[in-house]
C-alpha positions as CSV (number, residue, x, y, z in Angstrom):
1,M,4.4,120.7,-80.8
2,R,6.5,119.9,-77.8
3,W,9.0,122.8,-77.7
4,R,9.2,124.3,-74.2
5,D,11.9,121.9,-72.9
6,G,14.1,122.6,-76.0
7,R,17.4,124.4,-76.1
8,R,17.3,128.1,-76.8
9,S,19.5,129.5,-79.6
10,D,22.0,132.3,-78.9
11,N,21.6,133.5,-82.5
12,V,18.4,135.5,-82.2
13,E,18.6,139.3,-82.7
14,D,15.6,141.0,-81.3
15,Q,14.9,144.3,-83.0
16,R,11.1,144.4,-82.4
17,G,9.5,147.7,-81.6
18,R,12.3,149.8,-82.8
19,G,10.5,151.3,-85.8
20,V,13.4,151.3,-88.3
21,S,12.9,153.3,-91.5
22,P,15.2,153.4,-94.6
23,G,18.1,155.8,-94.1
24,T,17.2,156.5,-90.5
25,L,19.5,159.4,-89.4
26,G,21.7,158.9,-92.4
27,G,22.4,155.3,-91.5
28,G,21.9,155.2,-87.7
29,I,24.7,155.6,-85.3
30,I,27.3,155.7,-88.1
31,G,25.5,158.5,-89.7
32,I,25.5,160.5,-86.5
33,L,29.2,159.9,-85.9
34,V,30.0,161.2,-89.4
35,I,28.0,164.3,-88.8
36,V,29.5,164.9,-85.4
37,V,33.1,164.5,-86.7
38,I,32.4,166.9,-89.5
39,G,31.0,169.3,-86.9
40,L,34.0,169.0,-84.7
41,L,36.3,169.7,-87.6
42,M,34.3,172.9,-88.2
43,G,34.5,173.9,-84.5
44,A,30.9,173.0,-83.5
45,D,29.9,172.1,-79.9
46,P,29.3,168.3,-80.0
47,V,26.7,168.4,-77.3
48,T,24.7,171.0,-79.1
49,L,25.1,169.2,-82.4
50,L,23.8,165.9,-80.9
51,S,20.9,167.6,-79.3
52,A,19.9,169.2,-82.6
53,I,20.2,165.9,-84.5
54,I,18.0,164.0,-82.0
55,G,15.5,166.8,-81.8
56,Q,15.0,167.0,-85.5
57,S,14.7,163.2,-86.0
58,G,12.7,162.4,-82.9
59,S,14.9,159.4,-82.4
60,S,17.3,158.1,-79.8
61,L,21.0,158.1,-80.2
62,D,21.1,154.7,-81.9
63,G,18.8,156.0,-84.7
64,L,15.9,154.0,-83.5
65,T,12.7,154.9,-81.7
66,P,12.5,153.5,-78.1
67,P,11.4,149.9,-78.1
68,A,7.6,149.4,-77.6
69,P,6.6,147.3,-74.6
70,L,6.2,143.7,-75.5
71,S,3.3,141.5,-74.2
72,A,3.7,138.1,-72.6
73,A,2.4,136.5,-75.8
74,D,5.1,138.5,-77.8
75,N,7.8,137.2,-75.6
76,E,6.5,133.6,-75.7
77,S,6.5,133.8,-79.5
78,A,10.2,134.9,-79.5
79,D,11.0,132.1,-77.1
80,F,9.3,129.6,-79.4
81,V,11.3,130.9,-82.4
82,S,14.5,130.6,-80.4
83,V,13.8,126.9,-79.7
84,V,12.9,126.1,-83.3
85,L,16.1,127.9,-84.5
86,A,18.2,125.8,-82.0
87,D,16.6,122.6,-83.4
88,T,17.6,123.6,-86.9
89,E,21.1,124.3,-85.7
90,D,21.3,120.8,-84.1
91,T,19.9,119.2,-87.3
92,W,22.2,120.9,-89.8
93,L,25.3,120.7,-87.7
94,V,25.0,116.9,-87.7
95,I,24.1,116.6,-91.4
96,F,27.0,118.9,-92.5
97,K,29.4,117.0,-90.3
98,E,28.4,113.7,-91.8
99,R,29.1,115.2,-95.2
100,G,32.5,116.5,-94.1
101,M,31.4,120.1,-94.1
102,V,31.1,122.8,-91.5
103,Y,27.7,124.3,-90.8
104,T,27.8,128.1,-90.1
105,Q,24.8,129.0,-88.0
106,P,22.6,131.8,-89.3
107,K,21.3,134.7,-87.2
108,L,17.6,135.2,-86.9
109,V,16.3,138.8,-86.7
110,L,13.0,139.6,-85.1
111,F,11.6,142.9,-86.3
112,S,8.5,145.0,-86.3
113,G,7.2,146.9,-89.3
114,G,10.4,147.2,-91.3
115,V,14.1,146.3,-91.1
116,D,17.4,147.2,-92.7
117,S,19.2,144.1,-94.0
118,A,22.3,143.6,-96.1
119,C,19.8,142.9,-98.9
120,G,18.1,146.3,-98.5
121,F,15.2,147.6,-96.5
122,A,12.3,145.3,-96.1
123,Q,8.8,145.8,-94.8
124,S,6.7,143.2,-92.9
125,A,4.4,142.9,-95.9
126,M,7.1,141.0,-97.7
127,G,6.9,138.2,-95.2
128,P,9.8,136.2,-93.7
129,F,12.9,136.1,-95.8
130,Y,16.5,135.0,-95.8
131,C,19.3,137.4,-96.8
132,P,22.4,135.6,-98.2
133,N,24.5,138.8,-98.0
134,D,24.5,138.8,-94.2
135,R,23.4,135.1,-93.7
136,K,20.4,136.1,-91.6
137,V,16.7,135.1,-91.5
138,Y,14.3,137.9,-90.9
139,I,10.8,137.6,-89.6
140,D,8.1,139.9,-88.2
141,L,6.1,137.7,-85.8
142,D,3.0,139.5,-86.9
143,F,3.2,137.3,-90.0
144,Y,2.0,134.4,-87.9
145,H,-1.3,136.3,-87.3
146,E,-1.6,136.7,-91.0
147,L,-0.8,133.0,-91.5
148,K,-3.6,132.1,-89.1
149,D,-6.3,134.7,-89.7
150,Q,-5.9,135.6,-93.4
151,L,-4.4,132.4,-94.9
152,G,-6.2,129.9,-92.6
153,A,-3.0,128.1,-91.4
154,P,-2.9,128.2,-87.6
155,G,-0.7,126.2,-85.3
156,D,2.8,126.3,-83.8
157,F,4.0,123.6,-86.1
158,A,3.0,125.7,-89.1
159,Q,5.0,128.5,-87.6
160,A,8.0,126.3,-87.1
161,Y,7.8,125.1,-90.8
162,V,8.1,128.7,-91.9
163,I,11.3,129.2,-89.9
164,A,12.7,125.8,-91.0
165,H,12.0,126.8,-94.7
166,E,14.0,130.0,-94.4
167,V,16.9,128.2,-92.7
168,G,16.7,125.8,-95.7
169,H,17.6,128.8,-97.9
170,H,20.7,129.3,-95.6
171,V,21.7,125.7,-96.2
172,Q,21.4,126.3,-99.9
173,N,23.5,129.4,-99.6
174,L,26.3,127.5,-97.7
175,M,26.2,124.6,-100.2
176,G,26.5,126.9,-103.2
177,T,23.1,125.9,-104.6
178,S,21.7,129.5,-104.5
179,D,24.7,130.9,-106.5
180,R,24.3,128.1,-109.1
181,V,20.6,128.9,-109.5
182,Q,21.3,132.6,-109.9
183,G,23.8,131.8,-112.6
184,L,21.3,129.7,-114.4
185,Q,18.6,132.3,-114.0
186,S,20.8,135.0,-115.4
187,R,21.1,133.1,-118.7
188,S,17.4,132.2,-118.9
189,N,14.2,133.9,-120.0
190,E,11.7,134.9,-117.3
191,V,9.6,131.8,-117.5
192,T,12.6,129.5,-117.2
193,A,14.1,131.6,-114.4
194,N,10.8,131.3,-112.5
195,K,11.0,127.5,-112.9
196,Y,14.5,127.5,-111.3
197,S,13.1,129.6,-108.5
198,V,10.3,127.0,-107.9
199,M,12.9,124.3,-107.7
200,L,14.9,126.3,-105.1
201,E,11.9,127.0,-103.0
202,L,10.6,123.4,-103.1
203,Q,14.1,122.2,-102.0
204,A,13.8,124.6,-99.0
205,D,10.5,123.0,-98.2
206,C,12.1,119.6,-98.3
207,Y,14.9,120.8,-96.0
208,A,12.2,122.0,-93.6
209,G,10.9,118.4,-93.6
210,I,14.4,117.1,-92.8
211,W,14.4,119.5,-89.8
212,A,11.1,118.0,-88.6
213,N,12.4,114.5,-89.0
214,H,15.6,115.1,-87.1
215,A,14.1,117.2,-84.4
216,D,11.4,114.6,-83.8
217,T,14.0,111.8,-83.7
218,S,16.1,113.6,-81.2
219,R,13.4,115.3,-79.0
220,H,10.1,113.8,-80.0
221,I,8.6,117.2,-80.8
222,I,5.7,116.1,-83.0
223,E,2.3,115.9,-81.4
224,S,-1.0,114.8,-82.9
225,G,-2.1,117.2,-85.6
226,D,1.3,118.8,-86.1
227,I,2.0,117.3,-89.5
228,E,-1.4,118.4,-90.7
229,E,-0.6,121.9,-89.5
230,A,2.5,122.0,-91.6
231,M,0.9,120.5,-94.6
232,N,-2.0,122.9,-94.4
233,A,0.4,125.9,-94.2
234,A,2.3,124.5,-97.2
235,A,-1.0,124.3,-99.1
236,K,-2.2,127.7,-98.2
237,I,1.0,129.4,-99.3
238,G,1.3,127.6,-102.7
239,D,1.5,130.0,-105.7
240,D,-1.8,128.7,-107.1
241,A,-3.7,129.1,-103.8
242,L,-2.3,132.6,-103.2
243,Q,-3.1,133.7,-106.8
244,K,-6.6,132.3,-106.6
245,Q,-7.2,134.2,-103.3
246,S,-5.8,137.5,-104.6
247,Q,-6.9,137.6,-108.2
248,G,-9.3,134.7,-108.7
249,Y,-7.2,132.9,-111.3
250,V,-3.7,131.4,-111.7
251,V,-0.8,132.1,-114.0
252,P,1.5,129.0,-113.9
253,D,4.4,130.7,-115.8
254,S,4.6,133.3,-113.0
255,F,4.9,130.8,-110.2
256,T,8.1,131.3,-108.1
257,H,7.5,129.0,-105.1
258,G,5.5,126.1,-106.4
259,T,1.9,124.9,-106.2
260,S,0.2,123.8,-103.0
261,A,0.5,120.2,-104.0
262,Q,4.2,120.6,-104.8
263,R,5.0,122.3,-101.5
264,M,3.2,119.6,-99.6
265,K,4.9,116.8,-101.6
266,W,8.5,118.1,-101.0
267,F,8.0,118.9,-97.3
268,N,6.7,115.4,-96.9
269,A,9.7,114.0,-98.9
270,G,12.1,115.5,-96.4
271,L,10.0,114.5,-93.4
272,V,9.7,110.9,-94.3
273,S,13.3,110.3,-95.4
274,G,15.3,112.7,-93.2
275,D,17.9,112.4,-96.0
276,I,19.2,115.4,-97.9
277,T,19.7,113.4,-101.1
278,S,15.9,113.1,-101.2
279,C,15.6,116.8,-101.8
280,D,17.1,117.1,-105.3
281,T,14.3,119.0,-106.9
282,F,16.6,120.0,-109.8
283,N,17.0,116.5,-111.1
284,A,13.7,115.0,-110.1
285,A,11.6,113.5,-112.9
286,A,8.8,115.8,-111.8
287,V,8.7,118.5,-109.2
């Protein structure tokens, strides 16, 4: 994938190496300030109080452990993510404008181990995710090692597909699709609710394909083997593939993201057409 000459996004928040844990220092710096104010009202020495808090927690004043040194490879990965995010911004700004809408750019948070989001505390094991409450995409870049080594889906274009998929959820949030699906799920049984989830995820795959189409049209980013990398990644993270790998059998009614074949199909639909109307998984004759 040709990415090095691309624009870098200003919407990346780098929280790697900070070692956040749930409820750190009663909510980080806010928690510290509350404690200090209470102490002042009771006549305590603020310097002594701060020293005691930091000493007990083993943390710095911002409620986080000092950032761990990052390798050159770590920094290059962050640079890559910034370029892909910028390409998604350029893609969706144009599409929304054509539809008479305004695209609000999401933030992308890089973290290590765990992170506090507006959707709650999340650990790296959950994988990349989008939080609609704060309109941010979260990713621990170690996930890319898992994608390559454990799931057998290497390649920078596979990594870009993952980011574009999560940004696809942001697009769904802005368009009101996510809220509509949640409303339908709340009135459905578990099996039907899972089917709505599959439709939502497959649409995000299709939106990832739209990103690839537009980014390649504007910057010619696609190199030989890139599409195969994305397709392979889509196949390896299909519900059927993951269930076979983890438990040896599949339970279709429990699928929430779609089969390998479905994920490949909808990514390709967006890639080929570049048209958002091709991504209507909810009214398709077959997903």
